C-alpha positions, -999 to 999 in steps of 0.1 A, spaced: 490 225 469 476 193 481 440 187 471 426 169 501 390 176 490 391 160 456 357 143 450 346 112 433 316 115 409 285 93 412 294 80 377 329 70 389 316 54 420 292 32 400 318 24 373 343 9 396 319 -19 405 326 -35 371 363 -40 377 368 -78 377 394 -81 404 371 -62 428 339 -80 417 313 -88 444 283 -111 438 247 -98 438 229 -125 457 208 -108 484 171 -105 479 145 -82 496 137 -105 526 173 -111 532 181 -74 532 153 -66 556 165 -93 579 201 -79 575 189 -46 590 173 -65 619 202 -88 622 228 -60 623 209 -40 649 190 -63 673 218 -75 696 235 -66 728 218 -31 726 185 -47 734 194 -79 753 221 -62 775 221 -24 776 185 -16 786 191 -31 820 223 -12 828 210 20 813 178 19 833 197 10 865 224 37 862 211 65 841 174 67 830 152 44 852 119 35 835 125 66 813 148 43 793 116 38 772 118 75 761 156 71 756 148 44 730 122 66 713 146 95 710 173 72 696 147 58 671 136 93 660 171 104 652 179 71 635 149 72 612 158 108 602 193 97 593 180 66 577 160 87 552 193 103 541 209 70 537 181 58 514 184 88 491 221 83 487 221 45 485 195 47 456 218 71 437 250 52 443 243 15 451 280 6 458 299 -7 487 312 16 514 281 33 529 289 67 544 325 65 533 314 64 496 287 90 501 311 115 517 337 109 490 311 120 464 297 150 484 324 163 508 358 152 494 385 126 500 399 136 534 364 137 549 357 103 532 388 89 547 379 100 582 344 86 578 358 53 565 382 52 594 353 60 617 331 33 602 358 6 606 358 15 643 320 15 645 313 -19 629 343 -37 645 335 -24 679 298 -32 675 307 -68 667 331 -69 696 306 -55 720 281 -81 709 307 -108 712 311 -99 749 273 -100 754 272 -134 736 299 -147 759 277 -137 789 247 -156 776 268 -187 766 284 -187 801 249 -185 817 237 -214 795 267 -236 803 262 -230 840 226 -240 837 237 -274 824 264 -279 850 295 -266 831 314 -239 850 342 -221 831 368 -204 853 364 -166 857 398 -161 841 384 -174 808 351 -155 808 360 -120 820 380 -91 805 412 -79 822 395 -50 840 372 -75 857 399 -99 869 400 -122 839 428 -132 815 408 -135 782 371 -138 773 374 -172 756 337 -176 746 339 -142 729 369 -154 709 350 -186 699 321 -165 688 344 -146 665 358 -178 650 323 -190 642 315 -157 625 348 -158 605 339 -193 592 305 -180 580 319 -148 565 345 -166 545 320 -189 529 304 -161 507 276 -135 509 249 -161 500 257 -181 532 260 -149 552 225 -140 541 211 -174 549 228 -176 583 218 -141 592 182 -149 583 180 -180 605 198 -164 635 177 -132 632 145 -152 633 158 -169 665 163 -136 683 131 -120 671 114 -151 685 131 -145 718 118 -110 719 83 -120 711 84 -147 738 98 -122 764 70 -97 756 43 -124 756 53 -138 790 65 -106 806 34 -86 799 15 -107 824 40 -100 852 43 -62 849 38 -43 881 30 -6 872 45 6 906 79 -3 892 75 26 867 74 51 895 94 74 895 95 73 857 126 96 854 145 91 887 177 107 873 159 136 856 158 144 819 195 146 818 195 109 827 171 102 799 193 119 774 224 102 787 204 70 784 195 79 748 232 83 740 240 49 754 210 29 740 217 45 706 240 15 704 209 -6 698 204 13 665 240 14 653 248 -10 626 216 -4 605 238 16 581 257 -16 574 230 -26 549 244 1 526 279 -14 527 266 -45 508 248 -26 480 270 -43 454 257 -76 466 220 -68 465 196 -76 437 177 -45 424 191 -22 452 172 9 442 139 -6 450 150 -29 478 170 -5 500 141 20 508 118 -7 520 145 -25 540 159 5 558 128 26 567 106 -5 574 133 -21 595 141 10 616 104 17 623 99 -19 635 131 -17 656 120 15 674 87 -1 684 103 -34 695 129 -16 716 104 6 734 81 -23 742 110 -44 756 122 -15 778 86 -9 790 80 -45 800 115 -50 814 113 -21 838 77 -31 847 87 -66 858 118 -57 878 126 -25 898 151 -6 878 179 -6 904 181 -44 901 187 -44 863 224 -38 863 231 -74 851 245 -88 818 214 -107 808 184 -86 820 157 -103 799 166 -137 813 170 -122 848 136 -106 847 118 -138 838 137 -158 864 129 -132 890 92 -140 886 98 -178 886 97 -183 848 128 -204 847 119 -222 815 112 -189 797 146 -176 807 163 -207 794 146 -206 760 154 -169 756 191 -175 766 194 -202 739 176 -180 713 199 -150 721 230 -171 718 221 -178 681 206 -143 676 236 -123 687 257 -142 662 235 -126 635 245 -91 648 282 -101 647 279 -116 612 262 -85 597 285 -59 613 316 -80 605 305 -82 569 299 -44 569 334 -37 583 350 -59 557 331 -41 529 342 -6 541 378 -18 543 373 -33 508 360 0 494 388 21 509 414 -3 496 398 -4 462 402 34 460 439 31 469 436 48 503 449 15 518 469 -13 500 449 -26 471 456 -62 480 432 -59 509 403 -53 483 410 -83 461 382 -109 463 382 -147 461 370 -157 426 349 -186 439 332 -170 470 335 -133 461 348 -126 496 376 -100 502 396 -125 522 424 -104 536 399 -77 546 379 -103 566 411 -116 583 420 -81 594 386 -73 608 382 -106 626 417 -104 641 410 -69 654 377 -80 669 392 -109 687 417 -86 704 390 -61 714 364 -85 728 389 -108 744 403 -81 766 379 -51 770 346 -47 789 312 -43 772 307 -8 786 340 5 772 332 -10 738 295 2 736 304 39 742 332 37 716 308 22 690 281 49 697 304 79 689 316 63 657 281 57 645 268 91 654 296 109 636 290 88 604 253 94 606 256 132 609 280 135 580 260 113 557 230 136 564 251 166 556 263 149 524 227 146 512 221 183 518 253 192 500 245 170 470 211 185 466 229 218 457 259 205 439 241 179 418 205 192 416 198 174 383 210 140 394 181 115 391 168 105 425 146 75 428 139 85 464 141 120 479 141 128 516 108 147 523 111 180 542 149 178 539 158 207 561 136 195 589 148 159 586 184 170 584 181 193 614 167 164 635 193 140 622 224 162 625 212 180 656 202 148 674 235 132 666 255 162 680 234 163 712 239 125 717 276 127 711 280 154 738 259 133 761 286 106 761 315 106 787 343 131 780 368 103 781 350 85 752 351 117 731 389 121 738 396 85 728 377 90 696 397 121 687 429 101 693 416 74 669 408 100 642 442 116 647 459 82 641 437 78 609 448 113 597 484 103 600 479 72 579 460 91 553 486 118 549 515 92 550 499 67 526 463 73 515 467 106 498 497 95 478 482 63 466 446 73 461 433 65 426 415 98 424 450 114 422 465 90 396 463 87 359 443 55 362 417 66 387 391 40 396 408 12 376 
């Protein structure tokens, strides 16, 4: 009988990192890892989605939507910290579920994570395109609509989004050290944009714009939470690069929990100021922060933010693209996909073929799909991975109680209930069509696993993990 639930031990997971042909370079420090968390998460979710979510779903209550999303994410983040400290290897939730829940669950999570990270980068690429187009128009360069819109909105191909992907590919191919440096610089640019927006916008808030606070009711706030949750997805990407981090057991807890706490506060403040400046029905625009400042006559502020966001969104693409390539790397190294995909370049330590596959897929998605379609798809992928990682931590507490744990989730049952329950509620707050498409994606993955992955997995061979 097929053993679809065979498990990898923590010792096996840690051992495989020493195999030379799969060797990654440990070159990321504490500050770079913290900025990786911010770089992976702060993106289209805060510079684009708060406006459309407020206008169509939550009104000023989008502030509460962000707080709900942040609470769920921090609960899940604690689970990631416990697991990452025990097994500081590439693969994130894929590796964790392989250890705790079994191979077929790990495959589905890995397949899910590929969707999450690639779609996040693709969504951000579309948002990046919108800001680039706005900037070009401000300096007198007008690209034809056929080259800046997706097919559903009357375009042919979103060319700026494709260009953004090519820039990211060039950086990703140069090695993890350059990825860390580029992410650090670009993340500082977008954090600066947020601080500028808050500093200027706070003086133009009109409290009457916050009334009514929940015009669509609490169902609208929850629907908004399911959508703006996209602003938190990608944080788990930091656990996909654990084999490239110096002293990961100490670095990861500070980077993850500290980063998520800061993110939740930043997002809530931006949403509060944004809906205070502009009446929420007017915020259904692709660049709401720029629009808000321009609406009160601060043209120069909007221009500075637009330029900062152009650089800042690249950081989100870089981080999530890197995360996707490392998940694909981990799955291929385990034999669930062709091993050639996992082989790294000896000079740069980059899994080249993995990077080409991820970038090529992202170009197709962002070149031809809308930002709304992509964001919903990314959310359901992230929520599923978050829920199962939290379950994995609970399972491992019982199956490996004696395993040394540098960090333990406090009040595990409470945290797990918030994390898993919150993820389930948010999943079912998404449109039904999104859930159906996700199930189709998982079904395709299951066919690939049964047809290839199960037969070639190293856990089922005589040379497992070699």
